[in-house]
PATOR-583538 format. One record per residue (C-alpha): y, x, z; residue in one letter. Coordinates in steps of 0.5 Angstrom, whole numbers, plus 500, padded with zeros to 3 digits. Layout:
% PATOR-583538
YXZA ...
***
This chain:
% PATOR-583538
217594365X 209595366X 207592359X 214594355X 214600357X 211606352X 211614349X 212614342X 210619338X 217623339X 213624346X 219620348X 217614354X 222608350X 224603355X 227596355X 234593357X 232588363X 235582362X 236577366X 233569365X 236565364X 242569362X 249567358X 251569352X 254575350X 260575346X 262579340X 267585344X 269590339X 277587340X 276590348X 273596346X 278598341X 284597346X 281601350X 279606346X 286607343X 287608352X 283613351X 285618345X 293617348X 290619355X 286625351X 292626346X 296628353X 290633356X 288637351X 282640356X 279635357X 280632349X 276638347X 271637352X 270630350X 269632343X 264637345X 260632350X 259626344X 258632339X 251634344X 250627344X 250625337X 247632335X 241630340X 240623336X 242620343X 247616339X 247614332X 251610327X 250602328X 247599322X 251593320X 250585324X 247580321X 250573322X 251570329X 247577332X 248578338X 251585341X 256588346X 261594345X 261598351X 268601353X 268609354X 271614360X 270621362X 269623369X 269631373X 265633378X 270636384X 265643384X 264643376X 272643373X 269645367X 264639365X 265632364X 260626363X 261621359X 259613362X 259606359X 263601362X 258597362X 261593368X 267591364X 268584362X 270580357X 270572357X 267572363X 261576363X 259584363X 254587361X 252589368X 252581369X 247579364X 242585367X 237586372X 239592377X 231593379X 229596385X 230603388X 224607387X 228614389X 226617394X 229617401X 235623401X 232625409X 225625407X 227630401X 230634406X 225634411X 219636406X 224641404X 224645410X 217645411X 215652408X 217659407X 217659400X 223654397X 224651390X 230647387X 230645380X 233640375X 231636369X 236637364X 240630362X 234625365X 237619363X 237622357X 231622356X 229615356X 230611348X 231604349X 227599346X 229598338X 231591339X 236592344X 240598342X 245593339X 247592346X 250598348X 255600341X 260604342X 267606338X 268613336X 270618330X 265619324X 262626325X 265626332X 272628327X 279626331X 282625323X 276621321X 276613322X 273610328X 266607326X 260604330X 255608334X 250605338X 246609344X 238610343X 238612349X 239608357X 246611359X 251612365X 254606367X 248600366X 246598373X 239598371X 239606369X 237609375X 231605376X 229606369X 229613369X 226614376X 220609373X 219613367X 219620371X 214616375X 210615369X 211621366X 208624372X 202619372X 201620365X 201628366X 196628373X 189629370X 191635366X 195638371X 193636378X 195632384X 199637386X 205637380X 205630380X 206629389X 211634386X 215629381X 214622385X 215624392X 221630392X 225629386X 231625388X 234622382X 234629377X 234634382X 228636386X 226640392X 220643396X 217648398X 210652399X 206656404X 206662398X 210664392X 204664388X 203657389X 211656387X 211660381X 203655379X 207649381X 213649377X 210651371X 204646371X 210641373X 214643366X 208643363X 207636364X 214633364X 215637356X 209633355X 214627356X 221631352X 223632359X 226638360X 224642368X 231647368X 236650373X 230654377X 232657384X 228660390X 229664396X 224668393X 226673387X 219675385X 218667383X 225667380X 224673376X 217669374X 221664369X 226666363X 233667365X 236660361X 231656365X 234660372X 240655376X 246656372X 249661376X 243665377X 242667370X 242675368X 243677377X 240682379X 237679386X 235686389X 242688388X 247683386X 250679390X 247672390X 251665390X 250659395X 246654391X 248646392X 242640391X 243633394X 250635398X 247641402X 249648401X 243654401X 244661402X 238662398X 238670399X 238670408X 234663407X 239659411X 243652411X 252654410X 257650411X 264649408X 269644412X 275643407X 281645408X 286640405X 290637408X 291630409X 296626413X 296623420X 294617418X 288613419X 286614411X 287621413X 283622418X 278617416X 277622410X 277629413X 271626418X 266623412X 267629409X 263633413X 256632411X 251633415X 245628414X 240633418X 245633423X 246640424X 253639427X 251632431X 256635437X 261636434X 263631428X 262625434X 268628437X 272627430X 269621430X 271619437X 279621435X 277617429X 275610433X 281612439X 287612432X 284606429X 285602435X 293602434X 294597429X 298599423X 296600415X 291605413X 298609410X 303609415X 303615420X 300615427X 304616433X 306624434X 302625441X 296624438X 297629433X 295634438X 288632439X 287632432X 290638430X 285642435X 279639433X 280640424X 282646426X 275648430X 271645424X 273653420X 268656425X 263651422X 264657416X 260661420X 254658421X 247659419X 242654419X 235657418X 232652412X 225653415X 223650421X 219656423X 218663420X 210660419X 206656414X 205649418X 198647414X 195654418X 198652425X 193651431X 198646434X 204642432X 207639436X 214634436X 219634442X 225629442X 230629447X 236623448X 241622453X 247618453X 255618456X 260614455X 262616449X 255617445X 248617445X 244621442X 237624439X 235632436X 228633435X 224640436X 218642433X 213647436X 208650433X 202655435X 200660429X 194662427X 195667431X 196664438X 205665437X 209661440X 215658435X 220653436X 225649431X 230645430X 228639426X 235633425X 239630430X 243624430X 248620435X 252614435X 259613439X 258609444X 259601443X 265598445X 266596451X 262599453X 255598456X 252601463X 249608463X 243606464X 244601458X 247607454X 240612456X 236607453X 239605448X 239613446X 231613448X 231607443X 234612438X 228617440X 223613438X 227610431X 228619430X 221620431X 219614426X 223617421X 220623421X 213622422X 214618416X 217623411X 215629413X 208628411X 205633416X 200630423X 201632430X 197633435X 202631439X 209628440X 211628447X 219625449X 223627454X 230623458X 233626464X 235618466X 230617471X 231609470X 229610464X 223612465X 222607470X 223601465X 219604459X 213605465X 214599469X 208594469X 210590475X 217587474X 221583469X 227585466X 232581462X 233580455X 237586454X 232591457X 226587455X 227588448X 228594448X 223597452X 218593448X 221596442X 220603446X 213600447X 211599440X 210606437X 210610444X 205610449X 209611458X 205617458X 209621453X 216620455X 217625461X 223628465X 228633464X 234635467X 242634464X 242642464X 237643460X 237637455X 240639448X 242632447X 246632452X 251636447X 251631443X 255626447X 260630451X 262633445X 262642442X 267645440X 264649433X 265656435X 261654441X 256650439X 252657437X 252659444X 249653447X 240651446X 243646441X 240649436X 235652439X 231648444X 231649452X 227655454X 221651457X 218648450X 217656448X 212657454X 205656452X 205651459X 211648460X 214647466X 221645466X 219638465X 215634470X 209632466X 203627469X 209624473X 209617474X 215614475X 217607478X 223602479X 229605482X 233601487X 229595483X 232590488X 239592487X 237593479X 241587475X 238588469X 231586472X 229579475X 228577481X 220576483X 220569484X 214565488X 210560484X 205554487X 199552484X 198543485X 192540484X 192533481X 188528483X 189523477X 185523471X 190519467X 196523463X 201518465X 206515460X 211516466X 211523463X 213521456X 220518457X 222526458X 223526451X 228524446X 225523440X 216521437X 217527433X 218533438X 213527443X 207528438X 209535437X 208536445X 202532446X 199536440X 200543443X 196541449X 191537445X 191544441X 190548448X 185543451X 180545444X 181552444X 177552452X 172548447X 166553446X 166549439X 165555433X 169552429X 175554433X 179560432X 183560438X 182562445X 186560451X 192560453X 197562447X 203560442X 199557436X 204553430X 196552427X 195545428X 191542424X 192534421X 186531426X 189534432X 196531430X 193525429X 189525436X 195526440X 198520437X 192515439X 193520445X 199517447X 198510444X 191509448X 196512454X 200506453X 197501452X 192502458X 198501463X 201495460X 195492458X 189493463X 188486464X 186485457X 183491456X 178489463X 178482460X 175484453X 170489457X 168483461X 168477456X 170479450X 176476449X 182476452X 185470457X 189464456X 194468459X 195473456X 201474451X 197477446X 192471445X 194469438X 194476435X 186475437X 186484440X 180487440X 178494442X 176500436X 172505437X 176510440X 178504445X 185502441X 188496441X 188492435X 190485432X 185482429X 187477425X 184472420X 186476414X 179481415X 178480408X 184481404X 184487399X 189491403X 188499408X 184497415X 192499418X 195493415X 189489417X 188491424X 195495426X 196498433X 198493438X 205497441X 208494447X 215491448X 221494452X 217501453X 219508452X 215510447X 216503442X 224505443X 222512440X 217509435X 223504433X 228510432X 223515429X 223509423X 229507423X 231514421X 226515416X 230509412X 236512412X 239506418X 238500415X 237494417X 232491422X 228488415X 228496412X 225498420X 220493420X 217494414X 217501417X 214500422X 208495419X 206499413X 205505419X 200500422X 204498428X 205491430X 210491437X 209484440X 217482440X 219486434X 224483431X 228483439X 226490440X 228493433X 235490434X 236491441X 235499438X 239499431X 245495436X 245502440X 244507434X 250512435X 249514427X 248507425X 256505430X 259511426X 257508419X 258502420X 260500427X 266495428X 273497431X 274495438X 278488440X 280485446X 283478447X 290478444X 296479450X 301473452X 308473449X 312478453X 319475457X 323479450X 320472446X 320466450X 326467454X 333464453X 338468451X 344470447X 342472439X 340480439X 340480446X 332483445X 331486439X 326490435X 327493429X 325497423X 327502417X 325499410X 327502402X 328506399X 333503395X 336507388X 344507387X 348510383X 353514386X 358517381X 358517372X 358524369X 357526362X 351522359X 348519364X 349516372X 348520379X 343517384X 342517390X 338513396X 339508400X 335505406X 336498410X 334498417X 333490420X 335488427X 331482429X 332478435X 326476438X 326469440X 332465435X 328470430X 335471426X 336478423X 342483422X 341488417X 345495415X 344499410X 344506411X 345513406X 340517410X 334517415X 338522419X 339521426X 347521424X 346515420X 342511424X 347511429X 352509426X 349502422X 346501430X 354502431X 356497426X 351492429X 354493436X 360492434X 358485430X 353482435X 355485442X 351489446X 343489447X 339489454X 332491449X 330495443X 323495440X 321499435X 314501432X 313510434X 310515429X 313511423X 320509425X 325512430X 320518434X 323525433X 316527431X 314523425X 317527419X 320520415X 325518421X 326524425X 329520431X 326522438X 328517443X 329524447X 335526442X 341527446X 345525440X 342518440X 340517448X 347519450X 349513446X 344508448X 346510455X 352509455X 351502452X 347500458X 341499454X 332501454X 327502448X 320502448X 317504443X 310501441X 303506440X 302509434X 298506428X 300498432X 304495426X 300489430X 304490435X 310489431X 309483427X 315480428X 320484425X 314487420X 315479417X 322479417X 321485412X 316482408X 321476407X 327481405X 324485401X 322478397X 329475397X 331482395X 327482389X 328476386X 336477387X 335484383X 333479377X 339476377X 343482377X 342486371X 347491372X 345498376X 345497382X 351500387X 353501394X 357497394X 353491390X 346493394X 351491401X 353484398X 346484397X 344485404X 349481406X 346476402X 339477404X 342476412X 344468410X 338466407X 334469412X 337466417X 338460415X 330458414X 327453418X 323455425X 320449424X 316444420X 322439417X 321433420X 321426416X 325423421X 332421418X 333421426X 333429426X 337430420X 339438422X 334444420X 333448427X 335454423X 338461426X 344460423X 345454428X 347458433X 349464430X 354460425X 355453428X 353451422X 347450417X 349452411X 356454407X 360447406X 366445404X 372442409X 372435410X 377431408X 383427413X 388430416X 387434423X 392437428X 392444431X 391440438X 386436436X 382442435X 383445441X 381439445X 374439442X 373445440X 369448445X 365441446X 362442439X 361448441X 357448447X 353441444X 351444438X 349451443X 345446447X 342443442X 339449438X 336451445X 333444447X 330444440X 327451441X 325450447X 321442445X 319444437X 319452436X 316454443X 309450442X 308454436X 307460440X 302458443X 295458440X 293465439X 291466431X 286471432X 283476438X 281469442X 274472446X 276476452X 272483451X 270488455X 274493457X 274501453X 273506459X 275513461X 269517459X 268513453X 265517446X 269514441X 270514433X 277515431X 279512425X 282516420X 286512414X 287518410X 279521411X 273518409X 270514414X 263520416X 270525416X 273520421X 273525429X 269524434X 273523441X 273522448X 277516452X 281520456X 286514459X 287508458X 293504459X 293497462X 297491459X 300487464X 294482464X 289489466X 286489459X 286497455X 289495448X 291502448X 288508449X 289516450X 283518445X 282527446X 279531439X 276537438X 277541432X 276548430X 276550438X 284546439X 284540443X 288534441X 290528444X 292521441X 295515443X 292509439X 291502440X 284500440X 283496434X 284504431X 276506434X 269504434X 265505441X 259510440X 258511447X 259507453X 260512460X 258505463X 250507465X 248500465X 251499458X 
***
């Protein structure tokens, strides 16, 4: 902006649009502008007055050449069209302002999106108002259409295009216009306008004086300028010189208003405020003037309040709107407004919507407060602090009072002035109050917060009022706070310590005094006062002792001690310290074991080295004595590393150092003999070796010798292991060697550290395992078929249920497999759904065919537990539980995610699927329920006829051992043998045949099949069992390994052999704790609870 803003030949300041860089390319949004213009025309057609005002505004814009017809666009030239709309000021219903909507988005971008907003160059509103009250003669003025006084750079005007009627005639066609000035609605327009205004003031300083420039730079808030000066002559001269200075930049300073009639008469009627034109200031009533949100009675020279009488609904939105309508930037009526804010807080605790009517029992207190606001209309606060000029005063003293209650904290400031005649005056400066924190603190804490508020109020006034105070005094009615501020012997806890430090940062304890609560004016803002009673208090006048030349209402020069220090919970207890003299000269590497990383150890030793150097008398050392400093040098870091290594070497290799000192070599018994070690200039032990002539660095030729099995060695390995991103031993060893370190027995040391690395375990650690347990008795006992049964569900299969016009209706079916755990026979049933009732029907069919079952086994989590969404069956289901009890059987569920525990029937499911796929290839027709049931029966027959053991080549063993041998007494379906048989023979020999076949089956089952179950095909080694309290990584099949949760072993479940194969894992996520039952093959051990592990 400094380079591109300039004054053109027409005395207008020209500024560019500050585009972001880089930025998006703006599309041509003319279509959007047309739609918005059509909507605007509909609105104007319904509101004739608004239409008249709108066209009148646009006529002025065109006549003043603030807009011009836009030239045709070049090919692919970038441009932007601004939609326009009108707004009215609440206090100016007949004056419209046309706003250009730069925030309207088109194609995902708006003009404001690509423009920089710029810095906030405005003066603070409080500062302008504080300076407005300094002197007797006050003036205010306004710059006419300030935004439209600054031109836009020619190359940027196509970004300010808009659509309007040609020649501002509603009957003519719509054409393209473009603004030549900065417009309302552009985000950078306020910053650009204020910047250009300041440039105009600096440009005219040489001709019109520094005070005119300071008036513009210091006492303008956007386009409103208000100030006060000691005399009427100075006011007239300042305003006229400022008008002339701004006119050189085509800026018109008008709407002049003043509390002095001679000042007003010095300016023509056209330059006065609109409602002051043509008035006789001695006879006519003078209307109130509003500027910066405040009402000023210029005839009485006082500020007034006008509370809104609009009745708002008794809702959260309504009460908040009523309280916020009281604009009081200087805190004149803090005791009144704070009561309203307290009521808002109380009513806002009720959990209701913004527009829901609040409870009727709260309405009375709200009505009492809102009714009292009418009394504010009678309130008049003098504009000037004191009735004398502050410039010629002998003494200017700022007095600030603070107080607190459980409802609010407050501070109020007064100006105490002794004029040139020795007269003493006291004036109200400003007040400030806040609701007390909720839930409430202790009263001493609140009083301390009020004291901090008083300091902040002082800093604000001192920075903004632009006068020098000869003295600043603070008053509080809390002796506890005064004791805190004056304390030099005891330490506080953090809350009090931080606030006392804040107070003493800008004030001295001697500035703080005690005042009794009856005379403390800040007390009114903490206990609330009705508007009618406020003038009757000392809120505006201050305590009486301020009007005395030697104040006696407060304690000046008194010292304050801590009040009941031993009982005060904010004061730290006194701790006695003892000094210990250490005679040992060496640092001792045992101290290094307190550190968990090489980096923190080096940082600590570097800090100690820096402190030690600061006690030296070297002229190169800038720091002195004990201090906390982050300006450590690289030399000190290298010195710290050498100190650590030297300390470790001196302890571990003491004999080697002595031998090298005496004989120049190590003894034959030394473990370092092959390394040919030597001691360098720094007293460090290095590898000698035989590569002195190699063209490599000295660190690689003669690395430092690091002993094995030392804590520092582990820290070094961890440090370089982390630097190579937790890669393997080869990478870590390379990084260590490149750093100039030689670890004795390095491979073993590095491997041990990597083996214990938790992050490596998380990335690549193996799942836990345990020696495979012995088979349960279900698998190896001689019992009738299906006495012990494992079951599962597989599917679904799509079947045709009925035919409709044009297509077939289809449903899903599932199959339940029942697998005998000892004979390995299977039974298949088809179910129509996964409900508990459907499963019980299949279970009843199975029991009706195969007889009673003693024990069921099944998976947990995927089949028969109600927590699983697919099957929706729970062993605690009342219907299922009752049925099982009637049958006299038990049910055992495997642990979740433990499919290997049910491998005996999972294997059968795989066989069934393969057989079914082969059968379906032979069935080209669509699958129906009847066909599926038939196929399942054939699958069951084929599976039950499968051999349990390898086929023997022995001719004496022609029969195949299969489950069907026991179930059907035959290996396969065969025709009846020829011959004549009598019924008597059949009955006579049938039981012998059945008994013989059963005995043959069980004999071969024991001799041939049972022996095949003997060997363990995996998990053959016994491992250390996992323990409660171990930290593990829990496998999650649906997440990446880096996102697996970390858990704590809450409980271990031992098998019959005492080994742990199932555990309860406790995890936490977002403060919610959960426990999961998992097999050990789903966890990775990170940290063992056994300290020796």
